C-alpha positions in Angstrom: -9.0 -8.7 15.1 -10.0 -10.6 12.1 -7.7 -11.6 9.2 -9.6 -9.2 7.0 -9.1 -6.2 9.3 -5.5 -7.1 9.7 -5.0 -7.1 6.0 -6.9 -3.8 5.6 -4.6 -2.3 8.3 -1.6 -3.5 6.3 -3.0 -1.9 3.1 -3.4 1.4 5.0 0.2 1.2 6.3 1.5 0.5 2.8 -0.4 3.4 1.4 1.1 5.7 4.1 4.6 4.4 3.3 4.0 5.0 -0.4 2.9 8.5 0.2 5.9 9.2 2.3 8.2 7.9 -0.5 6.5 10.1 -3.0 6.9 13.1 -0.8 10.6 12.3 -0.3 11.0 12.1 -4.1 9.3 15.5 -4.5 11.3 17.2 -1.8 14.8 16.1 -2.7 17.1 17.9 -5.1 19.3 14.8 -5.5 18.4 13.1 -8.8 19.7 9.7 -7.6 17.7 9.9 -4.4 14.6 11.1 -6.4 14.9 8.1 -8.7 15.3 5.7 -5.7 12.3 7.1 -3.9 10.1 7.0 -7.1 11.1 3.4 -7.8 10.3 2.4 -4.2 6.9 4.2 -4.3 6.2 2.3 -7.6 7.1 -1.0 -6.0 5.0 -0.2 -3.0 2.0 0.5 -5.3 2.4 -2.9 -6.9 2.3 -4.5 -3.4 -0.7 -2.4 -2.5 -2.5 -3.6 -5.6 -1.7 -7.3 -4.8 -2.8 -7.0 -1.1 -6.0 -5.2 -2.2 -6.8 -8.1 -4.4 -6.5 -10.3 -1.4 -8.9 -8.0 0.5 -11.4 -8.4 -2.3 -11.0 -12.2 -2.2 -11.5 -12.3 1.6 -14.6 -10.2 1.2 -16.1 -12.4 -1.5 -15.3 -15.5 0.6 -16.6 -14.0 3.8 -19.2 -11.3 3.1 -19.5 -10.3 6.7 -16.0 -8.8 6.4 -17.1 -6.4 3.7 -16.7 -2.8 4.7 -14.8 -3.5 8.0 
């Protein structure tokens, strides 16, 4: 696997984790847990944004990785 595909796999995994956290926040009745899951999902989104920037950088540096 290339670095680009590894990073894209990482992004997909992070998005999956974020979706799970959002689902947990929606399904719990405990306000403290809801807040915790919401904050964790928000933090995960910030990480996704940063890693996606890295994907764009990789694709601009190595055009053959675009779309993989």
